[in-house]
N, CA, C and O atoms as CSV, one atom per row, in Angstrom:
chain,resi,resn,atom,element,x,y,z
A,1,UNK,N,N,0.827,-1.011,0.130
A,1,UNK,CA,C,0.024,0.041,0.114
A,1,UNK,C,C,0.961,1.005,-0.103
A,1,UNK,O,O,1.808,1.151,0.778
A,2,UNK,N,N,1.009,1.737,-1.127
A,2,UNK,CA,C,1.970,3.142,-1.136
A,2,UNK,C,C,3.297,2.710,-0.994
A,2,UNK,O,O,4.151,3.590,-1.098
A,3,UNK,N,N,3.694,1.492,-0.767
A,3,UNK,CA,C,5.123,1.558,-0.354
A,3,UNK,C,C,5.386,1.770,1.294
A,3,UNK,O,O,6.484,2.064,1.767
A,4,UNK,N,N,4.206,1.570,2.041
A,4,UNK,CA,C,4.467,1.894,3.231
A,4,UNK,C,C,4.156,0.663,4.085
A,4,UNK,O,O,3.150,-0.038,3.974
A,5,UNK,N,N,5.213,0.488,5.000
A,5,UNK,CA,C,5.013,-0.889,5.862
A,5,UNK,C,C,4.168,-0.489,7.083
A,5,UNK,O,O,3.904,0.669,7.406
A,6,UNK,N,N,3.707,-1.827,7.838
A,6,UNK,CA,C,2.934,-1.723,8.846
A,6,UNK,C,C,3.497,-0.622,10.222
A,6,UNK,O,O,2.750,0.065,10.917
A,7,UNK,N,N,4.843,-0.707,10.324
A,7,UNK,CA,C,5.253,0.119,11.337
A,7,UNK,C,C,5.207,1.781,10.739
A,7,UNK,O,O,4.871,2.682,11.508
A,8,UNK,N,N,5.489,1.999,9.644
A,8,UNK,CA,C,5.252,3.347,9.245
A,8,UNK,C,C,3.994,3.827,9.535
A,8,UNK,O,O,3.733,4.910,10.061
A,9,UNK,N,N,2.925,2.637,9.025
A,9,UNK,CA,C,1.485,3.164,8.880
A,9,UNK,C,C,0.952,3.349,10.416
A,9,UNK,O,O,-0.004,4.086,10.657
A,10,UNK,N,N,1.669,2.597,11.474
A,10,UNK,CA,C,1.165,2.951,12.853
A,10,UNK,C,C,1.768,4.565,13.401
A,10,UNK,O,O,1.155,5.386,14.083
A,11,UNK,N,N,3.176,4.665,12.835
A,11,UNK,CA,C,3.590,5.993,13.277
A,11,UNK,C,C,2.802,7.236,12.618
A,11,UNK,O,O,2.773,8.332,13.179
A,12,UNK,N,N,2.262,7.022,11.573
A,12,UNK,CA,C,1.462,7.871,11.080
A,12,UNK,C,C,0.132,8.051,11.507
A,12,UNK,O,O,-0.463,9.117,11.351
A,13,UNK,N,N,-0.465,6.844,12.152
A,13,UNK,CA,C,-1.568,7.189,12.859
A,13,UNK,C,C,-1.400,7.821,14.055
A,13,UNK,O,O,-2.146,8.700,14.487
A,14,UNK,N,N,-0.328,7.343,14.651
A,14,UNK,CA,C,-0.042,7.978,15.958
A,14,UNK,C,C,0.008,9.589,16.082
A,14,UNK,O,O,-0.547,10.300,16.920
A,15,UNK,N,N,0.760,9.920,15.101
A,15,UNK,CA,C,1.082,11.190,14.947
A,15,UNK,C,C,-0.379,12.019,14.571
A,15,UNK,O,O,-0.776,13.029,15.153
A,16,UNK,N,N,-1.041,11.340,13.482
A,16,UNK,CA,C,-2.324,11.826,13.206
A,16,UNK,C,C,-3.134,12.060,14.711
A,16,UNK,O,O,-3.544,13.156,15.092
A,17,UNK,N,N,-3.240,11.017,15.328
A,17,UNK,CA,C,-4.143,11.029,16.556
A,17,UNK,C,C,-3.665,12.405,17.582
A,17,UNK,O,O,-4.497,13.103,18.162
A,18,UNK,N,N,-2.230,12.615,17.663
A,18,UNK,CA,C,-1.774,13.509,18.650
A,18,UNK,C,C,-2.094,14.799,17.701
A,18,UNK,O,O,-2.743,15.616,18.354
A,19,UNK,N,N,-1.897,15.148,16.647
A,19,UNK,CA,C,-2.039,16.487,16.177
A,19,UNK,C,C,-3.444,16.386,15.767
A,19,UNK,O,O,-3.843,17.540,15.919
A,20,UNK,N,N,-4.453,15.670,15.327
A,20,UNK,CA,C,-5.829,15.923,14.979
A,20,UNK,C,C,-6.593,15.724,16.361
A,20,UNK,O,O,-7.388,16.622,16.640
A,21,UNK,N,N,-6.477,14.754,17.198
A,21,UNK,CA,C,-7.230,14.834,18.278
A,21,UNK,C,C,-8.435,13.701,18.095
A,21,UNK,O,O,-9.225,13.883,17.169
A,22,UNK,N,N,-8.595,12.557,18.934
A,22,UNK,CA,C,-9.392,11.553,18.801
A,22,UNK,C,C,-10.836,11.906,18.442
A,22,UNK,O,O,-11.641,11.051,18.073
A,23,UNK,N,N,-11.135,13.242,18.569
A,23,UNK,CA,C,-12.624,13.356,18.462
A,23,UNK,C,C,-12.734,13.662,16.739
A,23,UNK,O,O,-13.684,13.235,16.083
A,24,UNK,N,N,-11.735,14.377,16.201
A,24,UNK,CA,C,-11.997,14.230,14.570
A,24,UNK,C,C,-11.443,13.250,13.906
A,24,UNK,O,O,-11.800,13.184,12.730
A,25,UNK,N,N,-10.715,12.491,14.251
A,25,UNK,CA,C,-9.912,11.412,13.704
A,25,UNK,C,C,-10.468,10.550,12.714
A,25,UNK,O,O,-9.970,10.226,11.636
A,26,UNK,N,N,-12.069,10.066,13.442
A,26,UNK,CA,C,-12.888,9.150,12.620
A,26,UNK,C,C,-13.631,10.035,11.388
A,26,UNK,O,O,-14.013,9.527,10.334
A,27,UNK,N,N,-13.754,11.425,11.728
A,27,UNK,CA,C,-14.151,12.066,10.452
A,27,UNK,C,C,-13.098,12.162,9.308
A,27,UNK,O,O,-13.251,11.969,8.102
A,28,UNK,N,N,-12.053,12.491,9.972
A,28,UNK,CA,C,-11.179,13.010,8.901
A,28,UNK,C,C,-10.615,11.315,8.064
A,28,UNK,O,O,-10.231,11.315,6.894
A,29,UNK,N,N,-10.656,10.352,8.692
A,29,UNK,CA,C,-10.506,9.064,8.339
A,29,UNK,C,C,-11.924,8.588,7.128
A,29,UNK,O,O,-11.784,7.865,6.140
A,30,UNK,N,N,-12.928,9.098,7.490
A,30,UNK,CA,C,-14.044,8.831,6.349
A,30,UNK,C,C,-13.813,9.852,5.194
A,30,UNK,O,O,-13.994,9.549,4.015
A,31,UNK,N,N,-13.351,11.234,5.664
A,31,UNK,CA,C,-13.194,11.949,4.442
A,31,UNK,C,C,-12.009,11.646,3.492
A,31,UNK,O,O,-12.073,12.021,2.321
A,32,UNK,N,N,-10.846,10.929,3.996
A,32,UNK,CA,C,-9.878,10.473,3.054
A,32,UNK,C,C,-10.355,9.099,2.560
A,32,UNK,O,O,-9.636,8.628,1.679
A,33,UNK,N,N,-11.342,8.397,2.906
A,33,UNK,CA,C,-11.619,7.410,2.342
A,33,UNK,C,C,-12.632,7.491,1.075
A,33,UNK,O,O,-12.637,6.741,0.099
A,34,UNK,N,N,-13.546,8.668,1.355
A,34,UNK,CA,C,-14.275,8.916,0.117
A,34,UNK,C,C,-13.088,9.697,-0.804
A,34,UNK,O,O,-13.116,9.527,-2.023
A,35,UNK,N,N,-12.110,10.501,-0.239
A,35,UNK,CA,C,-11.300,11.005,-1.408
A,35,UNK,C,C,-10.569,9.799,-2.252
A,35,UNK,O,O,-10.373,9.773,-3.467
A,36,UNK,N,N,-10.228,8.830,-1.295
A,36,UNK,CA,C,-9.584,7.789,-2.322
A,36,UNK,C,C,-10.514,6.882,-3.232
A,36,UNK,O,O,-10.074,6.233,-4.181
A,37,UNK,N,N,-11.835,6.905,-2.849
A,37,UNK,CA,C,-12.569,6.014,-3.541
A,37,UNK,C,C,-12.803,7.173,-4.603
A,37,UNK,O,O,-12.343,6.768,-5.671
A,38,UNK,N,N,-13.077,7.836,-4.676
A,38,UNK,CA,C,-13.534,8.835,-5.820
A,38,UNK,C,C,-12.026,8.840,-6.625
A,38,UNK,O,O,-12.118,8.426,-7.780
A,39,UNK,N,N,-10.970,9.151,-6.296
A,39,UNK,CA,C,-9.722,9.161,-7.016
A,39,UNK,C,C,-9.979,7.744,-7.677
A,39,UNK,O,O,-9.968,7.818,-8.906
A,40,UNK,N,N,-10.194,6.552,-7.210
A,40,UNK,CA,C,-9.857,5.165,-8.139
A,40,UNK,C,C,-10.959,5.426,-9.078
A,40,UNK,O,O,-10.694,5.338,-10.277
A,41,UNK,N,N,-12.475,5.816,-8.623
A,41,UNK,CA,C,-13.501,5.911,-9.778
A,41,UNK,C,C,-12.830,6.748,-11.086
A,41,UNK,O,O,-12.625,6.319,-12.222
A,42,UNK,N,N,-12.577,7.998,-10.573
A,42,UNK,CA,C,-12.183,8.874,-11.623
A,42,UNK,C,C,-10.687,8.118,-12.559
A,42,UNK,O,O,-10.616,8.408,-13.754
A,43,UNK,N,N,-9.771,7.354,-12.067
A,43,UNK,CA,C,-8.864,6.813,-12.530
A,43,UNK,C,C,-9.277,5.418,-13.281
A,43,UNK,O,O,-8.684,5.050,-14.296
A,44,UNK,N,N,-9.897,4.989,-12.940
A,44,UNK,CA,C,-10.531,3.827,-13.558
A,44,UNK,C,C,-11.183,4.298,-14.838
A,44,UNK,O,O,-10.842,3.763,-15.893
A,45,UNK,N,N,-12.242,5.411,-14.830
A,45,UNK,CA,C,-12.976,5.767,-15.735
A,45,UNK,C,C,-11.719,6.483,-16.902
A,45,UNK,O,O,-11.698,6.094,-18.070
A,46,UNK,N,N,-10.824,7.442,-16.440
A,46,UNK,CA,C,-10.038,7.407,-17.527
A,46,UNK,C,C,-9.249,6.530,-17.760
A,46,UNK,O,O,-8.798,6.811,-18.871
A,47,UNK,N,N,-8.758,5.571,-17.389
A,47,UNK,CA,C,-8.159,4.153,-18.178
A,47,UNK,C,C,-9.343,3.660,-19.084
A,47,UNK,O,O,-8.997,3.276,-20.202
A,48,UNK,N,N,-10.625,3.608,-18.801
A,48,UNK,CA,C,-11.699,2.916,-19.872
A,48,UNK,C,C,-11.424,3.657,-21.021
A,48,UNK,O,O,-11.115,3.217,-22.128
A,49,UNK,N,N,-11.596,5.111,-20.582
A,49,UNK,CA,C,-11.840,5.806,-21.808
A,49,UNK,C,C,-10.691,6.096,-22.615
A,49,UNK,O,O,-10.968,6.476,-23.752
A,50,UNK,N,N,-9.451,6.016,-22.321
A,50,UNK,CA,C,-8.079,5.780,-23.033
A,50,UNK,C,C,-8.108,4.661,-23.793
A,50,UNK,O,O,-7.727,4.840,-24.950
A,51,UNK,N,N,-8.581,3.094,-23.385
A,51,UNK,CA,C,-8.633,2.257,-23.823
A,51,UNK,C,C,-9.744,2.057,-25.136
A,51,UNK,O,O,-9.535,1.323,-26.102
A,52,UNK,N,N,-11.010,2.925,-24.911
A,52,UNK,CA,C,-11.863,3.054,-25.772
A,52,UNK,C,C,-11.114,3.762,-27.247
A,52,UNK,O,O,-10.961,3.344,-28.395
A,53,UNK,N,N,-10.781,4.963,-26.574
A,53,UNK,CA,C,-9.945,5.773,-27.946
A,53,UNK,C,C,-9.128,4.905,-28.546
A,53,UNK,O,O,-9.229,4.811,-29.769
A,54,UNK,N,N,-8.082,4.026,-27.799
A,54,UNK,CA,C,-7.111,3.235,-28.501
A,54,UNK,C,C,-8.032,2.396,-29.731
A,54,UNK,O,O,-7.963,2.458,-30.959
A,55,UNK,N,N,-8.768,1.723,-28.962
A,55,UNK,CA,C,-9.900,0.421,-29.529
A,55,UNK,C,C,-10.140,1.452,-30.941
A,55,UNK,O,O,-9.823,1.064,-32.066
A,56,UNK,N,N,-10.618,2.520,-30.734
A,56,UNK,CA,C,-11.712,2.862,-31.841
A,56,UNK,C,C,-10.597,3.492,-33.060
A,56,UNK,O,O,-10.812,3.516,-34.272
A,57,UNK,N,N,-9.394,3.969,-32.362
A,57,UNK,CA,C,-8.161,4.598,-33.546
A,57,UNK,C,C,-7.821,3.030,-34.234
A,57,UNK,O,O,-7.950,2.968,-35.457
A,58,UNK,N,N,-7.493,2.056,-33.676
A,58,UNK,CA,C,-7.034,0.845,-34.228
A,58,UNK,C,C,-8.211,0.556,-35.353
A,58,UNK,O,O,-7.898,0.320,-36.520
A,59,UNK,N,N,-9.396,0.587,-34.977
A,59,UNK,CA,C,-10.497,0.281,-36.249
A,59,UNK,C,C,-10.540,1.166,-37.379
A,59,UNK,O,O,-10.943,0.920,-38.516
A,60,UNK,N,N,-10.091,2.177,-36.932
A,60,UNK,CA,C,-10.037,3.410,-37.926
A,60,UNK,C,C,-9.089,3.040,-38.494
A,60,UNK,O,O,-9.427,2.855,-39.663
A,61,UNK,N,N,-7.654,2.722,-38.300
A,61,UNK,CA,C,-6.442,2.196,-38.986
A,61,UNK,C,C,-6.751,1.159,-39.760
A,61,UNK,O,O,-6.323,1.180,-40.914
A,62,UNK,N,N,-7.490,0.119,-39.349
A,62,UNK,CA,C,-7.714,-1.308,-40.160
A,62,UNK,C,C,-8.945,-0.859,-41.041
A,62,UNK,O,O,-8.922,-1.361,-42.165
A,63,UNK,N,N,-9.817,-0.178,-40.831
A,63,UNK,CA,C,-10.771,0.462,-42.072
A,63,UNK,C,C,-9.900,1.241,-43.147
A,63,UNK,O,O,-9.950,0.935,-44.338
A,64,UNK,N,N,-9.167,2.175,-42.703
A,64,UNK,CA,C,-8.407,2.726,-43.870
A,64,UNK,C,C,-7.612,1.965,-44.816
A,64,UNK,O,O,-7.461,2.166,-46.021
A,65,UNK,N,N,-6.947,0.721,-43.794
A,65,UNK,CA,C,-6.013,-0.167,-44.526
A,65,UNK,C,C,-7.020,-0.890,-45.624
A,65,UNK,O,O,-6.782,-0.909,-46.831
A,66,UNK,N,N,-8.070,-1.422,-45.063
A,66,UNK,CA,C,-8.983,-2.232,-45.806
A,66,UNK,C,C,-9.071,-1.311,-47.133
A,66,UNK,O,O,-8.552,-1.736,-48.165
A,67,UNK,N,N,-9.715,-0.068,-47.120
A,67,UNK,CA,C,-10.041,0.910,-47.894
A,67,UNK,C,C,-9.177,0.964,-48.931
A,67,UNK,O,O,-9.542,1.029,-50.105
A,68,UNK,N,N,-7.753,0.936,-48.474
A,68,UNK,CA,C,-6.800,1.497,-49.579
A,68,UNK,C,C,-6.367,0.070,-50.233
A,68,UNK,O,O,-5.731,0.052,-51.286
A,69,UNK,N,N,-6.752,-1.158,-49.538
A,69,UNK,CA,C,-6.441,-2.254,-50.406
A,69,UNK,C,C,-7.454,-2.858,-51.601
A,69,UNK,O,O,-7.256,-3.569,-52.586
A,70,UNK,N,N,-8.551,-2.266,-51.062
A,70,UNK,CA,C,-10.000,-2.170,-51.867
A,70,UNK,C,C,-9.654,-1.366,-53.226
A,70,UNK,O,O,-9.944,-1.860,-54.315
A,71,UNK,N,N,-9.091,-0.243,-53.128
A,71,UNK,CA,C,-9.065,1.055,-54.050
A,71,UNK,C,C,-7.965,0.266,-54.771
A,71,UNK,O,O,-8.289,0.091,-55.946
A,72,UNK,N,N,-6.696,-0.304,-54.446
A,72,UNK,CA,C,-5.642,-0.777,-55.147
A,72,UNK,C,C,-6.171,-2.060,-55.811
A,72,UNK,O,O,-5.595,-2.266,-56.880
A,73,UNK,N,N,-7.078,-2.965,-55.503
A,73,UNK,CA,C,-7.461,-4.055,-56.147
A,73,UNK,C,C,-8.606,-3.682,-57.361
A,73,UNK,O,O,-8.967,-4.483,-58.224
A,74,UNK,N,N,-9.044,-2.414,-57.234
A,74,UNK,CA,C,-10.147,-1.915,-58.292
A,74,UNK,C,C,-9.078,-1.173,-59.443
A,74,UNK,O,O,-9.368,-0.939,-60.616
A,75,UNK,N,N,-7.926,-0.913,-58.850
A,75,UNK,CA,C,-7.378,0.003,-59.973
A,75,UNK,C,C,-6.177,-1.434,-60.833
A,75,UNK,O,O,-5.576,-1.224,-61.887
A,76,UNK,N,N,-6.135,-2.193,-60.389
A,76,UNK,CA,C,-5.582,-3.631,-60.668
A,76,UNK,C,C,-6.196,-4.260,-61.933
A,76,UNK,O,O,-7.415,-4.191,-62.093
A,77,UNK,N,N,-5.534,-4.775,-62.698
A,77,UNK,CA,C,-6.098,-5.451,-63.893
A,77,UNK,C,C,-6.960,-6.650,-63.572
A,77,UNK,O,O,-7.797,-7.087,-64.362
A,78,UNK,N,N,-6.772,-7.054,-62.632
A,78,UNK,CA,C,-7.455,-8.366,-62.077
A,78,UNK,C,C,-9.048,-8.185,-61.589
A,78,UNK,O,O,-9.723,-9.127,-61.176
A,79,UNK,N,N,-9.446,-7.040,-61.690
A,79,UNK,CA,C,-10.635,-6.510,-61.356
A,79,UNK,C,C,-11.605,-6.347,-62.397
A,79,UNK,O,O,-11.532,-5.238,-62.926
A,80,UNK,N,N,-12.627,-7.221,-62.928
A,80,UNK,CA,C,-12.940,-7.445,-63.831
A,80,UNK,C,C,-14.097,-5.896,-64.053
A,80,UNK,O,O,-14.311,-5.091,-63.147
A,81,UNK,N,N,-14.565,-5.827,-65.160
A,81,UNK,CA,C,-15.762,-5.061,-65.714
A,81,UNK,C,C,-16.792,-5.044,-64.710
A,81,UNK,O,O,-17.277,-4.023,-64.221
A,82,UNK,N,N,-17.155,-6.439,-64.382
A,82,UNK,CA,C,-18.654,-6.615,-63.919
A,82,UNK,C,C,-18.558,-6.260,-62.575
A,82,UNK,O,O,-19.526,-5.783,-61.982
A,83,UNK,N,N,-17.335,-6.474,-61.968
A,83,UNK,CA,C,-17.219,-5.864,-60.354
A,83,UNK,C,C,-17.268,-4.264,-60.462
A,83,UNK,O,O,-17.865,-3.624,-59.596
A,84,UNK,N,N,-16.564,-3.560,-61.651
A,84,UNK,CA,C,-16.608,-2.137,-61.186
A,84,UNK,C,C,-17.977,-1.743,-61.820
A,84,UNK,O,O,-18.452,-0.683,-61.415
A,85,UNK,N,N,-18.578,-2.342,-62.621
A,85,UNK,CA,C,-19.901,-2.017,-63.040
A,85,UNK,C,C,-21.163,-1.956,-61.678
A,85,UNK,O,O,-22.068,-1.142,-61.493
A,86,UNK,N,N,-20.758,-3.168,-60.891
A,86,UNK,CA,C,-21.753,-3.466,-59.887
A,86,UNK,C,C,-21.410,-2.084,-58.719
A,86,UNK,O,O,-22.330,-1.515,-58.132
A,87,UNK,N,N,-19.960,-1.706,-58.536
A,87,UNK,CA,C,-20.030,-0.908,-57.575
A,87,UNK,C,C,-20.054,0.375,-58.106
A,87,UNK,O,O,-20.044,1.257,-57.247
A,88,UNK,N,N,-20.079,0.692,-59.091
A,88,UNK,CA,C,-20.939,2.138,-59.616
A,88,UNK,C,C,-22.282,2.062,-59.380
A,88,UNK,O,O,-22.825,3.047,-58.880
A,89,UNK,N,N,-23.095,0.840,-59.704
A,89,UNK,CA,C,-24.488,0.772,-59.272
A,89,UNK,C,C,-24.950,1.041,-58.079
A,89,UNK,O,O,-25.885,1.784,-57.780
A,90,UNK,N,N,-23.955,0.124,-57.095
A,90,UNK,CA,C,-24.343,0.534,-55.648
A,90,UNK,C,C,-24.140,1.716,-55.032
A,90,UNK,O,O,-24.834,2.003,-54.056
A,91,UNK,N,N,-22.962,2.760,-55.598
A,91,UNK,CA,C,-22.708,4.070,-55.183
A,91,UNK,C,C,-23.956,4.989,-55.581
A,91,UNK,O,O,-24.253,6.012,-54.963
A,92,UNK,N,N,-24.601,4.529,-56.617
A,92,UNK,CA,C,-26.167,5.381,-57.042
A,92,UNK,C,C,-27.112,5.284,-55.920
A,92,UNK,O,O,-28.228,5.796,-56.007
């Protein structure tokens, strides 16, 4: 947990107890828990958004590559006149 051992954690809690006092410590602990939970939620949303954008970019690249290959095939001699005419009819 954040590279903090149990001894360090106990020391931090003892200092917090002395500085803040026993009456305010539970309230501060709740607030910190909420802050950490919100931070975790936001960071997971950011991670998910980035992953979705990467996937979308990859799909766009695949589509562009497929379109390029299709265009090259249309320009080649192997592409029959029937297929060219069918493409023209589909575009109309």
